[in-house]
N, CA, C and O atoms as CSV, one atom per row, in Angstrom:
chain,resi,resn,atom,element,x,y,z
A,1,MET,N,N,-19.677,-6.981,12.343
A,1,MET,CA,C,-18.280,-6.828,12.689
A,1,MET,C,C,-17.390,-7.355,11.555
A,1,MET,O,O,-16.390,-6.732,11.200
A,2,GLN,N,N,-17.761,-8.483,11.007
A,2,GLN,CA,C,-16.996,-9.105,9.922
A,2,GLN,C,C,-16.997,-8.221,8.679
A,2,GLN,O,O,-15.982,-8.117,7.989
A,3,ASP,N,N,-18.140,-7.578,8.390
A,3,ASP,CA,C,-18.223,-6.683,7.232
A,3,ASP,C,C,-17.302,-5.481,7.402
A,3,ASP,O,O,-16.663,-5.049,6.444
A,4,LYS,N,N,-17.232,-4.948,8.593
A,4,LYS,CA,C,-16.370,-3.794,8.863
A,4,LYS,C,C,-14.900,-4.180,8.683
A,4,LYS,O,O,-14.130,-3.421,8.094
A,5,LEU,N,N,-14.511,-5.335,9.176
A,5,LEU,CA,C,-13.137,-5.823,9.023
A,5,LEU,C,C,-12.802,-6.001,7.549
A,5,LEU,O,O,-11.727,-5.603,7.100
A,6,HIS,N,N,-13.705,-6.589,6.810
A,6,HIS,CA,C,-13.502,-6.793,5.374
A,6,HIS,C,C,-13.346,-5.442,4.653
A,6,HIS,O,O,-12.504,-5.295,3.768
A,7,GLU,N,N,-14.157,-4.482,5.040
A,7,GLU,CA,C,-14.089,-3.149,4.437
A,7,GLU,C,C,-12.732,-2.496,4.712
A,7,GLU,O,O,-12.141,-1.898,3.813
A,8,VAL,N,N,-12.240,-2.607,5.936
A,8,VAL,CA,C,-10.933,-2.051,6.302
A,8,VAL,C,C,-9.832,-2.730,5.489
A,8,VAL,O,O,-8.930,-2.062,4.983
A,9,GLN,N,N,-9.904,-4.060,5.362
A,9,GLN,CA,C,-8.893,-4.797,4.602
A,9,GLN,C,C,-8.912,-4.406,3.126
A,9,GLN,O,O,-7.852,-4.254,2.518
A,10,MET,N,N,-10.076,-4.246,2.551
A,10,MET,CA,C,-10.184,-3.866,1.137
A,10,MET,C,C,-9.663,-2.436,0.923
A,10,MET,O,O,-9.037,-2.145,-0.096
A,11,ASN,N,N,-9.923,-1.558,1.884
A,11,ASN,CA,C,-9.414,-0.197,1.795
A,11,ASN,C,C,-7.882,-0.196,1.830
A,11,ASN,O,O,-7.244,0.546,1.084
A,12,GLU,N,N,-7.296,-1.025,2.693
A,12,GLU,CA,C,-5.844,-1.128,2.773
A,12,GLU,C,C,-5.264,-1.641,1.460
A,12,GLU,O,O,-4.227,-1.153,1.011
A,13,VAL,N,N,-5.912,-2.607,0.846
A,13,VAL,CA,C,-5.445,-3.147,-0.435
A,13,VAL,C,C,-5.434,-2.051,-1.492
A,13,VAL,O,O,-4.481,-1.950,-2.265
A,14,LYS,N,N,-6.461,-1.243,-1.534
A,14,LYS,CA,C,-6.522,-0.142,-2.512
A,14,LYS,C,C,-5.426,0.877,-2.235
A,14,LYS,O,O,-4.754,1.333,-3.160
A,15,ILE,N,N,-5.242,1.236,-0.973
A,15,ILE,CA,C,-4.181,2.177,-0.601
A,15,ILE,C,C,-2.825,1.613,-1.017
A,15,ILE,O,O,-1.991,2.337,-1.560
A,16,PHE,N,N,-2.604,0.329,-0.765
A,16,PHE,CA,C,-1.341,-0.314,-1.133
A,16,PHE,C,C,-1.137,-0.268,-2.652
A,16,PHE,O,O,-0.055,0.090,-3.118
A,17,ASP,N,N,-2.155,-0.621,-3.416
A,17,ASP,CA,C,-2.048,-0.615,-4.882
A,17,ASP,C,C,-1.682,0.774,-5.407
A,17,ASP,O,O,-0.809,0.908,-6.265
A,18,ASP,N,N,-2.345,1.793,-4.897
A,18,ASP,CA,C,-2.045,3.166,-5.322
A,18,ASP,C,C,-0.616,3.561,-4.939
A,18,ASP,O,O,0.092,4.193,-5.724
A,19,TRP,N,N,-0.209,3.191,-3.750
A,19,TRP,CA,C,1.134,3.519,-3.268
A,19,TRP,C,C,2.205,2.829,-4.105
A,19,TRP,O,O,3.212,3.448,-4.447
A,20,VAL,N,N,2.002,1.550,-4.440
A,20,VAL,CA,C,2.990,0.813,-5.241
A,20,VAL,C,C,3.176,1.479,-6.602
A,20,VAL,O,O,4.303,1.613,-7.078
A,21,LYS,N,N,2.098,1.887,-7.216
A,21,LYS,CA,C,2.205,2.575,-8.513
A,21,LYS,C,C,3.063,3.825,-8.386
A,21,LYS,O,O,3.944,4.061,-9.213
A,22,LYS,N,N,2.814,4.622,-7.361
A,22,LYS,CA,C,3.592,5.847,-7.154
A,22,LYS,C,C,5.052,5.532,-6.834
A,22,LYS,O,O,5.957,6.225,-7.299
A,23,PHE,N,N,5.278,4.491,-6.043
A,23,PHE,CA,C,6.631,4.092,-5.667
A,23,PHE,C,C,7.469,3.802,-6.906
A,23,PHE,O,O,8.595,4.285,-7.025
A,24,PHE,N,N,6.918,3.013,-7.830
A,24,PHE,CA,C,7.688,2.620,-9.007
A,24,PHE,C,C,7.727,3.700,-10.088
A,24,PHE,O,O,8.581,3.648,-10.973
A,25,LEU,N,N,6.833,4.664,-10.034
A,25,LEU,CA,C,6.894,5.783,-10.972
A,25,LEU,C,C,7.832,6.890,-10.488
A,25,LEU,O,O,8.198,7.782,-11.253
A,26,ASN,N,N,8.211,6.826,-9.234
A,26,ASN,CA,C,9.117,7.811,-8.663
A,26,ASN,C,C,10.516,7.621,-9.269
A,26,ASN,O,O,11.079,6.532,-9.163
A,27,PRO,N,N,11.085,8.651,-9.898
A,27,PRO,CA,C,12.411,8.507,-10.513
A,27,PRO,C,C,13.501,8.107,-9.516
A,27,PRO,O,O,14.464,7.436,-9.890
A,28,GLU,N,N,13.359,8.508,-8.265
A,28,GLU,CA,C,14.352,8.147,-7.253
A,28,GLU,C,C,14.433,6.633,-7.069
A,28,GLU,O,O,15.515,6.099,-6.824
A,29,THR,N,N,13.304,5.940,-7.185
A,29,THR,CA,C,13.304,4.481,-7.059
A,29,THR,C,C,14.201,3.858,-8.114
A,29,THR,O,O,15.006,2.978,-7.809
A,30,SER,N,N,14.066,4.305,-9.333
A,30,SER,CA,C,14.877,3.770,-10.430
A,30,SER,C,C,16.357,4.081,-10.237
A,30,SER,O,O,17.211,3.227,-10.480
A,31,ILE,N,N,16.657,5.290,-9.806
A,31,ILE,CA,C,18.050,5.671,-9.576
A,31,ILE,C,C,18.674,4.793,-8.495
A,31,ILE,O,O,19.783,4.288,-8.669
A,32,LEU,N,N,17.967,4.608,-7.377
A,32,LEU,CA,C,18.495,3.781,-6.288
A,32,LEU,C,C,18.609,2.316,-6.695
A,32,LEU,O,O,19.515,1.620,-6.236
A,33,ASP,N,N,17.706,1.837,-7.551
A,33,ASP,CA,C,17.816,0.468,-8.064
A,33,ASP,C,C,19.140,0.279,-8.796
A,33,ASP,O,O,19.757,-0.781,-8.692
A,34,HIS,N,N,19.579,1.287,-9.530
A,34,HIS,CA,C,20.825,1.191,-10.297
A,34,HIS,C,C,22.059,1.494,-9.453
A,34,HIS,O,O,23.106,0.878,-9.652
A,35,GLN,N,N,21.953,2.422,-8.525
A,35,GLN,CA,C,23.111,2.822,-7.730
A,35,GLN,C,C,23.397,1.886,-6.561
A,35,GLN,O,O,24.557,1.637,-6.233
A,36,LEU,N,N,22.344,1.368,-5.932
A,36,LEU,CA,C,22.532,0.555,-4.729
A,36,LEU,C,C,22.192,-0.905,-4.998
A,36,LEU,O,O,23.073,-1.719,-5.276
A,37,PHE,N,N,20.905,-1.223,-4.913
A,37,PHE,CA,C,20.422,-2.569,-5.223
A,37,PHE,C,C,18.957,-2.476,-5.583
A,37,PHE,O,O,18.252,-1.556,-5.169
A,38,THR,N,N,18.511,-3.451,-6.366
A,38,THR,CA,C,17.145,-3.445,-6.888
A,38,THR,C,C,16.152,-3.921,-5.846
A,38,THR,O,O,16.400,-4.881,-5.116
A,39,ILE,N,N,15.017,-3.226,-5.795
A,39,ILE,CA,C,13.912,-3.590,-4.890
A,39,ILE,C,C,12.667,-3.844,-5.735
A,39,ILE,O,O,12.412,-3.145,-6.715
A,40,ASP,N,N,11.901,-4.853,-5.338
A,40,ASP,CA,C,10.597,-5.106,-5.940
A,40,ASP,C,C,9.592,-5.262,-4.810
A,40,ASP,O,O,9.924,-5.784,-3.746
A,41,ILE,N,N,8.379,-4.816,-5.037
A,41,ILE,CA,C,7.328,-4.887,-4.019
A,41,ILE,C,C,6.075,-5.438,-4.681
A,41,ILE,O,O,5.676,-4.985,-5.754
A,42,TYR,N,N,5.459,-6.420,-4.032
A,42,TYR,CA,C,4.208,-6.952,-4.550
A,42,TYR,C,C,3.427,-7.577,-3.414
A,42,TYR,O,O,3.874,-7.590,-2.267
A,43,GLU,N,N,2.253,-8.095,-3.745
A,43,GLU,CA,C,1.408,-8.695,-2.708
A,43,GLU,C,C,0.780,-9.987,-3.188
A,43,GLU,O,O,0.618,-10.223,-4.385
A,44,SER,N,N,0.434,-10.812,-2.220
A,44,SER,CA,C,-0.365,-12.007,-2.461
A,44,SER,C,C,-1.652,-11.824,-1.654
A,44,SER,O,O,-1.904,-10.741,-1.126
A,45,ASN,N,N,-2.445,-12.850,-1.560
A,45,ASN,CA,C,-3.677,-12.755,-0.774
A,45,ASN,C,C,-3.416,-12.504,0.704
A,45,ASN,O,O,-4.211,-11.844,1.373
A,46,ASP,N,N,-2.287,-13.037,1.225
A,46,ASP,CA,C,-2.019,-12.975,2.654
A,46,ASP,C,C,-0.834,-12.116,3.059
A,46,ASP,O,O,-0.641,-11.857,4.247
A,47,GLU,N,N,-0.026,-11.664,2.084
A,47,GLU,CA,C,1.223,-10.987,2.427
A,47,GLU,C,C,1.537,-9.829,1.480
A,47,GLU,O,O,1.128,-9.803,0.319
A,48,TYR,N,N,2.283,-8.877,2.033
A,48,TYR,CA,C,2.988,-7.892,1.213
A,48,TYR,C,C,4.431,-8.384,1.194
A,48,TYR,O,O,4.941,-8.836,2.219
A,49,MET,N,N,5.084,-8.302,0.059
A,49,MET,CA,C,6.450,-8.795,-0.043
A,49,MET,C,C,7.368,-7.730,-0.607
A,49,MET,O,O,7.026,-7.016,-1.550
A,50,VAL,N,N,8.536,-7.643,-0.009
A,50,VAL,CA,C,9.601,-6.779,-0.493
A,50,VAL,C,C,10.750,-7.706,-0.861
A,50,VAL,O,O,11.203,-8.507,-0.044
A,51,GLU,N,N,11.212,-7.588,-2.091
A,51,GLU,CA,C,12.352,-8.387,-2.537
A,51,GLU,C,C,13.497,-7.441,-2.879
A,51,GLU,O,O,13.295,-6.385,-3.478
A,52,ALA,N,N,14.689,-7.839,-2.489
A,52,ALA,CA,C,15.893,-7.081,-2.822
A,52,ALA,C,C,16.900,-8.053,-3.423
A,52,ALA,O,O,17.125,-9.144,-2.900
A,53,ILE,N,N,17.494,-7.637,-4.519
A,53,ILE,CA,C,18.532,-8.456,-5.149
A,53,ILE,C,C,19.874,-7.971,-4.628
A,53,ILE,O,O,20.299,-6.849,-4.903
A,54,LEU,N,N,20.532,-8.841,-3.869
A,54,LEU,CA,C,21.784,-8.499,-3.198
A,54,LEU,C,C,22.878,-9.475,-3.637
A,54,LEU,O,O,23.248,-10.391,-2.901
A,55,GLU,N,N,23.374,-9.263,-4.828
A,55,GLU,CA,C,24.411,-10.139,-5.373
A,55,GLU,C,C,25.710,-9.968,-4.591
A,55,GLU,O,O,26.032,-8.877,-4.121
A,56,ASN,N,N,26.437,-11.057,-4.464
A,56,ASN,CA,C,27.748,-11.067,-3.802
A,56,ASN,C,C,27.693,-10.636,-2.345
A,56,ASN,O,O,28.624,-9.999,-1.852
A,57,HIS,N,N,26.621,-10.972,-1.655
A,57,HIS,CA,C,26.484,-10.651,-0.234
A,57,HIS,C,C,26.164,-11.926,0.542
A,57,HIS,O,O,25.678,-12.913,-0.011
A,58,ASP,N,N,26.447,-11.869,1.815
A,58,ASP,CA,C,26.073,-12.927,2.748
A,58,ASP,C,C,24.996,-12.374,3.680
A,58,ASP,O,O,24.853,-11.160,3.821
A,59,ALA,N,N,24.247,-13.264,4.308
A,59,ALA,CA,C,23.200,-12.831,5.242
A,59,ALA,C,C,23.775,-11.981,6.365
A,59,ALA,O,O,23.101,-11.078,6.860
A,60,LYS,N,N,25.008,-12.254,6.774
A,60,LYS,CA,C,25.629,-11.489,7.859
A,60,LYS,C,C,25.901,-10.034,7.482
A,60,LYS,O,O,26.096,-9.196,8.363
A,61,ASP,N,N,25.915,-9.725,6.189
A,61,ASP,CA,C,26.141,-8.357,5.720
A,61,ASP,C,C,24.867,-7.528,5.710
A,61,ASP,O,O,24.918,-6.320,5.481
A,62,ILE,N,N,23.712,-8.169,5.957
A,62,ILE,CA,C,22.413,-7.516,5.773
A,62,ILE,C,C,21.739,-7.289,7.119
A,62,ILE,O,O,21.739,-8.163,7.986
A,63,LYS,N,N,21.169,-6.107,7.278
A,63,LYS,CA,C,20.390,-5.795,8.472
A,63,LYS,C,C,19.065,-5.203,8.018
A,63,LYS,O,O,19.029,-4.355,7.126
A,64,ILE,N,N,17.972,-5.656,8.636
A,64,ILE,CA,C,16.637,-5.152,8.330
A,64,ILE,C,C,16.086,-4.490,9.588
A,64,ILE,O,O,15.988,-5.121,10.641
A,65,CYS,N,N,15.730,-3.224,9.470
A,65,CYS,CA,C,15.193,-2.459,10.599
A,65,CYS,C,C,13.758,-2.054,10.295
A,65,CYS,O,O,13.392,-1.806,9.146
A,66,LEU,N,N,12.971,-1.993,11.333
A,66,LEU,CA,C,11.553,-1.657,11.211
A,66,LEU,C,C,11.237,-0.482,12.121
A,66,LEU,O,O,11.687,-0.416,13.265
A,67,ARG,N,N,10.445,0.447,11.580
A,67,ARG,CA,C,10.003,1.597,12.373
A,67,ARG,C,C,8.628,2.011,11.866
A,67,ARG,O,O,8.512,2.562,10.771
A,68,ASP,N,N,7.601,1.755,12.641
A,68,ASP,CA,C,6.209,2.090,12.342
A,68,ASP,C,C,5.791,1.616,10.948
A,68,ASP,O,O,5.324,0.488,10.797
A,69,ASN,N,N,5.951,2.458,9.939
A,69,ASN,CA,C,5.519,2.074,8.591
A,69,ASN,C,C,6.703,1.905,7.636
A,69,ASN,O,O,6.508,1.784,6.426
A,70,GLU,N,N,7.924,1.897,8.169
A,70,GLU,CA,C,9.109,1.902,7.314
A,70,GLU,C,C,10.007,0.703,7.570
A,70,GLU,O,O,10.288,0.344,8.714
A,71,ILE,N,N,10.450,0.092,6.477
A,71,ILE,CA,C,11.456,-0.964,6.532
A,71,ILE,C,C,12.723,-0.411,5.911
A,71,ILE,O,O,12.688,0.171,4.827
A,72,SER,N,N,13.847,-0.594,6.599
A,72,SER,CA,C,15.152,-0.201,6.071
A,72,SER,C,C,15.980,-1.457,5.854
A,72,SER,O,O,16.046,-2.330,6.719
A,73,ILE,N,N,16.604,-1.537,4.697
A,73,ILE,CA,C,17.524,-2.626,4.388
A,73,ILE,C,C,18.910,-2.010,4.295
A,73,ILE,O,O,19.162,-1.154,3.447
A,74,LEU,N,N,19.805,-2.447,5.169
A,74,LEU,CA,C,21.178,-1.957,5.176
A,74,LEU,C,C,22.105,-3.103,4.783
A,74,LEU,O,O,21.971,-4.224,5.275
A,75,VAL,N,N,23.038,-2.806,3.897
A,75,VAL,CA,C,23.994,-3.808,3.441
A,75,VAL,C,C,25.384,-3.259,3.716
A,75,VAL,O,O,25.758,-2.211,3.188
A,76,ASP,N,N,26.157,-3.970,4.549
A,76,ASP,CA,C,27.472,-3.487,4.956
A,76,ASP,C,C,28.476,-3.406,3.817
A,76,ASP,O,O,29.327,-2.516,3.788
A,77,LYS,N,N,28.373,-4.331,2.891
A,77,LYS,CA,C,29.334,-4.350,1.790
A,77,LYS,C,C,28.595,-4.174,0.476
A,77,LYS,O,O,28.199,-5.161,-0.143
A,78,PRO,N,N,28.403,-2.932,0.036
A,78,PRO,CA,C,27.666,-2.708,-1.208
A,78,PRO,C,C,28.370,-3.357,-2.392
A,78,PRO,O,O,29.599,-3.386,-2.459
A,79,HIS,N,N,27.581,-3.871,-3.317
A,79,HIS,CA,C,28.173,-4.558,-4.460
A,79,HIS,C,C,28.556,-3.612,-5.585
A,79,HIS,O,O,29.237,-4.020,-6.525
A,80,LYS,N,N,28.137,-2.371,-5.509
A,80,LYS,CA,C,28.532,-1.396,-6.520
A,80,LYS,C,C,29.494,-0.414,-5.868
A,80,LYS,O,O,29.370,-0.122,-4.679
A,81,PRO,N,N,30.445,0.095,-6.630
A,81,PRO,CA,C,31.436,0.981,-6.016
A,81,PRO,C,C,30.815,2.265,-5.467
A,81,PRO,O,O,29.942,2.875,-6.084
A,82,PHE,N,N,31.287,2.644,-4.310
A,82,PHE,CA,C,30.885,3.894,-3.693
A,82,PHE,C,C,32.119,4.772,-3.609
A,82,PHE,O,O,33.247,4.280,-3.604
A,83,GLN,N,N,31.898,6.043,-3.544
A,83,GLN,CA,C,33.014,6.946,-3.331
A,83,GLN,C,C,33.571,6.655,-1.946
A,83,GLN,O,O,32.826,6.588,-0.969
A,84,LYS,N,N,34.859,6.486,-1.872
A,84,LYS,CA,C,35.484,6.137,-0.598
A,84,LYS,C,C,35.618,7.361,0.293
A,84,LYS,O,O,35.929,8.459,-0.168
A,85,LEU,N,N,35.378,7.147,1.565
A,85,LEU,CA,C,35.566,8.201,2.557
A,85,LEU,C,C,36.886,7.926,3.271
A,85,LEU,O,O,37.161,6.789,3.656
A,86,LEU,N,N,37.676,8.933,3.442
A,86,LEU,CA,C,38.952,8.745,4.120
A,86,LEU,C,C,38.794,9.057,5.596
A,86,LEU,O,O,38.278,10.109,5.975
A,87,ARG,N,N,39.243,8.134,6.414
A,87,ARG,CA,C,39.183,8.297,7.859
A,87,ARG,C,C,40.468,7.709,8.435
A,87,ARG,O,O,40.649,6.491,8.438
A,88,LYS,N,N,41.357,8.569,8.921
A,88,LYS,CA,C,42.644,8.152,9.484
A,88,LYS,C,C,43.420,7.260,8.515
A,88,LYS,O,O,43.891,6.185,8.884
A,89,ASP,N,N,43.542,7.716,7.296
A,89,ASP,CA,C,44.303,7.032,6.246
A,89,ASP,C,C,43.743,5.678,5.848
A,89,ASP,O,O,44.426,4.913,5.168
A,90,LYS,N,N,42.536,5.363,6.245
A,90,LYS,CA,C,41.902,4.101,5.835
A,90,LYS,C,C,40.683,4.423,4.997
A,90,LYS,O,O,39.907,5.321,5.322
A,91,ALA,N,N,40.525,3.685,3.923
A,91,ALA,CA,C,39.340,3.876,3.088
A,91,ALA,C,C,38.174,3.125,3.728
A,91,ALA,O,O,38.303,1.953,4.081
A,92,VAL,N,N,37.043,3.800,3.875
A,92,VAL,CA,C,35.855,3.204,4.483
A,92,VAL,C,C,34.718,3.289,3.472
A,92,VAL,O,O,34.454,4.349,2.905
A,93,THR,N,N,34.058,2.175,3.256
A,93,THR,CA,C,32.920,2.166,2.343
A,93,THR,C,C,31.645,2.220,3.174
A,93,THR,O,O,31.412,1.346,4.009
A,94,PRO,N,N,30.821,3.233,2.953
A,94,PRO,CA,C,29.588,3.342,3.746
A,94,PRO,C,C,28.598,2.238,3.351
A,94,PRO,O,O,28.637,1.742,2.225
A,95,PRO,N,N,27.718,1.860,4.271
A,95,PRO,CA,C,26.724,0.837,3.927
A,95,PRO,C,C,25.707,1.367,2.918
A,95,PRO,O,O,25.401,2.558,2.878
A,96,ALA,N,N,25.205,0.456,2.120
A,96,ALA,CA,C,24.107,0.802,1.209
A,96,ALA,C,C,22.811,0.669,2.008
A,96,ALA,O,O,22.652,-0.274,2.783
A,97,GLN,N,N,21.894,1.603,1.821
A,97,GLN,CA,C,20.629,1.563,2.562
A,97,GLN,C,C,19.481,1.961,1.653
A,97,GLN,O,O,19.550,2.951,0.924
A,98,ARG,N,N,18.423,1.161,1.716
A,98,ARG,CA,C,17.161,1.501,1.036
A,98,ARG,C,C,16.070,1.508,2.087
A,98,ARG,O,O,16.001,0.621,2.938
A,99,LYS,N,N,15.217,2.521,2.019
A,99,LYS,CA,C,14.077,2.630,2.933
A,99,LYS,C,C,12.798,2.515,2.118
A,99,LYS,O,O,12.658,3.126,1.058
A,100,ILE,N,N,11.870,1.720,2.636
A,100,ILE,CA,C,10.562,1.559,2.008
A,100,ILE,C,C,9.524,2.004,3.038
A,100,ILE,O,O,9.340,1.357,4.069
A,101,SER,N,N,8.858,3.105,2.748
A,101,SER,CA,C,7.850,3.655,3.663
A,101,SER,C,C,6.467,3.264,3.172
A,101,SER,O,O,5.980,3.794,2.174
A,102,PHE,N,N,5.842,2.341,3.871
A,102,PHE,CA,C,4.497,1.894,3.517
A,102,PHE,C,C,3.482,2.988,3.853
A,102,PHE,O,O,3.756,3.839,4.700
A,103,PRO,N,N,2.320,2.979,3.206
A,103,PRO,CA,C,1.309,4.010,3.463
A,103,PRO,C,C,0.475,3.739,4.713
A,103,PRO,O,O,-0.507,4.437,4.966
A,104,PHE,N,N,0.858,2.735,5.493
A,104,PHE,CA,C,0.163,2.396,6.736
A,104,PHE,C,C,1.168,1.708,7.651
A,104,PHE,O,O,2.220,1.251,7.203
A,105,SER,N,N,0.835,1.641,8.926
A,105,SER,CA,C,1.730,1.027,9.903
A,105,SER,C,C,1.830,-0.485,9.671
A,105,SER,O,O,0.831,-1.154,9.409
A,106,ILE,N,N,3.044,-1.000,9.773
A,106,ILE,CA,C,3.250,-2.444,9.607
A,106,ILE,C,C,3.933,-3.059,10.827
A,106,ILE,O,O,4.143,-4.271,10.866
A,107,CYS,N,N,4.279,-2.246,11.817
A,107,CYS,CA,C,5.101,-2.731,12.932
A,107,CYS,C,C,4.397,-3.747,13.834
A,107,CYS,O,O,5.078,-4.498,14.532
A,108,ALA,N,N,3.081,-3.801,13.847
A,108,ALA,CA,C,2.374,-4.756,14.704
A,108,ALA,C,C,2.020,-6.044,13.962
A,108,ALA,O,O,1.245,-6.860,14.461
A,109,ARG,N,N,2.584,-6.218,12.782
A,109,ARG,CA,C,2.285,-7.412,11.984
A,109,ARG,C,C,3.442,-8.402,12.058
A,109,ARG,O,O,4.572,-8.046,12.393
A,110,ARG,N,N,3.133,-9.631,11.743
A,110,ARG,CA,C,4.175,-10.656,11.671
A,110,ARG,C,C,5.011,-10.389,10.426
A,110,ARG,O,O,4.484,-10.326,9.315
A,111,ILE,N,N,6.319,-10.232,10.620
A,111,ILE,CA,C,7.233,-9.958,9.516
A,111,ILE,C,C,8.359,-10.979,9.570
A,111,ILE,O,O,8.990,-11.180,10.608
A,112,THR,N,N,8.594,-11.616,8.438
A,112,THR,CA,C,9.677,-12.587,8.355
A,112,THR,C,C,10.585,-12.206,7.189
A,112,THR,O,O,10.175,-11.494,6.272
A,113,ALA,N,N,11.818,-12.691,7.240
A,113,ALA,CA,C,12.759,-12.428,6.157
A,113,ALA,C,C,13.593,-13.671,5.918
A,113,ALA,O,O,13.963,-14.385,6.851
A,114,GLU,N,N,13.880,-13.912,4.652
A,114,GLU,CA,C,14.755,-15.035,4.297
A,114,GLU,C,C,15.689,-14.582,3.182
A,114,GLU,O,O,15.319,-13.788,2.318
A,115,PHE,N,N,16.894,-15.102,3.225
A,115,PHE,CA,C,17.891,-14.739,2.223
A,115,PHE,C,C,18.459,-16.005,1.604
A,115,PHE,O,O,19.047,-16.844,2.286
A,116,THR,N,N,18.272,-16.119,0.314
A,116,THR,CA,C,18.877,-17.180,-0.478
A,116,THR,C,C,19.590,-16.470,-1.613
A,116,THR,O,O,18.956,-15.932,-2.520
A,117,GLN,N,N,20.885,-16.473,-1.555
A,117,GLN,CA,C,21.739,-15.731,-2.485
A,117,GLN,C,C,21.204,-15.801,-3.902
A,117,GLN,O,O,21.065,-16.908,-4.421
A,118,PRO,N,N,20.903,-14.720,-4.547
A,118,PRO,CA,C,21.095,-13.314,-4.195
A,118,PRO,C,C,19.815,-12.617,-3.731
A,118,PRO,O,O,19.775,-11.388,-3.682
A,119,LEU,N,N,18.767,-13.375,-3.388
A,119,LEU,CA,C,17.453,-12.776,-3.160
A,119,LEU,C,C,17.082,-12.709,-1.676
A,119,LEU,O,O,17.056,-13.721,-0.976
A,120,LEU,N,N,16.799,-11.491,-1.220
A,120,LEU,CA,C,16.256,-11.261,0.110
A,120,LEU,C,C,14.750,-11.060,-0.050
A,120,LEU,O,O,14.312,-10.225,-0.841
A,121,VAL,N,N,13.963,-11.825,0.701
A,121,VAL,CA,C,12.507,-11.688,0.657
A,121,VAL,C,C,12.016,-11.354,2.064
A,121,VAL,O,O,12.248,-12.097,3.017
A,122,ILE,N,N,11.332,-10.217,2.166
A,122,ILE,CA,C,10.722,-9.792,3.425
A,122,ILE,C,C,9.216,-9.940,3.258
A,122,ILE,O,O,8.632,-9.382,2.330
A,123,ARG,N,N,8.589,-10.693,4.157
A,123,ARG,CA,C,7.151,-10.943,4.083
A,123,ARG,C,C,6.458,-10.232,5.242
A,123,ARG,O,O,6.781,-10.452,6.410
A,124,ILE,N,N,5.511,-9.387,4.897
A,124,ILE,CA,C,4.701,-8.689,5.888
A,124,ILE,C,C,3.316,-9.314,5.816
A,124,ILE,O,O,2.587,-9.120,4.844
A,125,HIS,N,N,2.964,-10.053,6.833
A,125,HIS,CA,C,1.704,-10.790,6.841
A,125,HIS,C,C,0.545,-9.822,7.085
A,125,HIS,O,O,0.545,-9.060,8.052
A,126,LYS,N,N,-0.424,-9.869,6.203
A,126,LYS,CA,C,-1.546,-8.931,6.270
A,126,LYS,C,C,-2.406,-9.115,7.512
A,126,LYS,O,O,-2.832,-8.137,8.127
A,127,TYR,N,N,-2.662,-10.367,7.880
A,127,TYR,CA,C,-3.670,-10.632,8.906
A,127,TYR,C,C,-3.102,-11.269,10.167
A,127,TYR,O,O,-3.857,-11.580,11.089
A,128,SER,N,N,-1.784,-11.469,10.229
A,128,SER,CA,C,-1.177,-12.102,11.403
A,128,SER,C,C,-0.462,-11.067,12.244
A,128,SER,O,O,0.480,-10.427,11.776
A,129,PRO,N,N,-0.895,-10.896,13.472
A,129,PRO,CA,C,-0.189,-9.946,14.330
A,129,PRO,C,C,1.175,-10.503,14.719
A,129,PRO,O,O,1.379,-11.715,14.787
A,130,GLY,N,N,2.078,-9.603,14.966
A,130,GLY,CA,C,3.416,-9.989,15.417
A,130,GLY,C,C,3.790,-9.133,16.599
A,130,GLY,O,O,3.035,-8.253,17.013
A,131,ARG,N,N,4.945,-9.394,17.130
A,131,ARG,CA,C,5.374,-8.556,18.256
A,131,ARG,C,C,6.219,-7.410,17.729
A,131,ARG,O,O,6.959,-7.552,16.756
A,132,ALA,N,N,6.094,-6.299,18.380
A,132,ALA,CA,C,6.833,-5.112,17.965
A,132,ALA,C,C,8.321,-5.330,18.175
A,132,ALA,O,O,8.757,-5.721,19.258
A,133,THR,N,N,9.089,-5.077,17.138
A,133,THR,CA,C,10.531,-5.208,17.202
A,133,THR,C,C,11.152,-4.191,16.263
A,133,THR,O,O,10.516,-3.746,15.308
A,134,ASP,N,N,12.380,-3.829,16.532
A,134,ASP,CA,C,13.065,-2.866,15.671
A,134,ASP,C,C,13.865,-3.555,14.559
A,134,ASP,O,O,14.059,-2.992,13.482
A,135,ASP,N,N,14.322,-4.768,14.833
A,135,ASP,CA,C,15.128,-5.507,13.865
A,135,ASP,C,C,14.422,-6.797,13.468
A,135,ASP,O,O,13.810,-7.471,14.297
A,136,ILE,N,N,14.520,-7.122,12.198
A,136,ILE,CA,C,13.923,-8.351,11.675
A,136,ILE,C,C,15.055,-9.348,11.448
A,136,ILE,O,O,16.040,-9.038,10.778
A,137,ARG,N,N,14.910,-10.540,12.007
A,137,ARG,CA,C,15.920,-11.583,11.853
A,137,ARG,C,C,15.799,-12.235,10.484
A,137,ARG,O,O,14.693,-12.517,10.021
A,138,ILE,N,N,16.931,-12.475,9.837
A,138,ILE,CA,C,16.945,-13.120,8.529
A,138,ILE,C,C,17.156,-14.603,8.729
A,138,ILE,O,O,18.100,-15.027,9.396
A,139,GLU,N,N,16.273,-15.384,8.146
A,139,GLU,CA,C,16.377,-16.848,8.252
A,139,GLU,C,C,17.133,-17.406,7.075
A,139,GLU,O,O,17.325,-18.618,6.984
C-alpha cells in the first residue's frame, strides 16, 4: 500500500514539473505578469506554492477563490492602469484576475494564504487533506 502511495505522489510531482515548464513558457503568462501582476509557482517537499506580487494593495483588496483544480486571485484595485469603463457617468476600474489551473485537483487539500505587503503566498499542502471551500482566507 505504501509503495502505491509513493508511486502516485511521484507521478504527481512529475506532472507538476512538466506543467510548470509549460506554464512559464506560455506567452500569455508573461503578458499577464506585465499587465496585471506577477505570479511565481514552485514546490517544496511538502507544498506547492503560488506567489503573487501585489504592490500597493491591502489584504482586504484581495480575494482567493478555489474550484477543483483552479485558483483565482482577484484584486479589487489593480496597481497598473486599466481602461476605464463608464457606467452612469462614473469611472469604474475592473478587478485584476489571474487564474492558475493545476494539472490535478487541489480542492480537497489544505490550502493556506498569507499576505505580507507586497507578497501573497498561497500554500497547497501536498499530503494534508483540507475541507472543501470556495474561498481561501488570507492570514
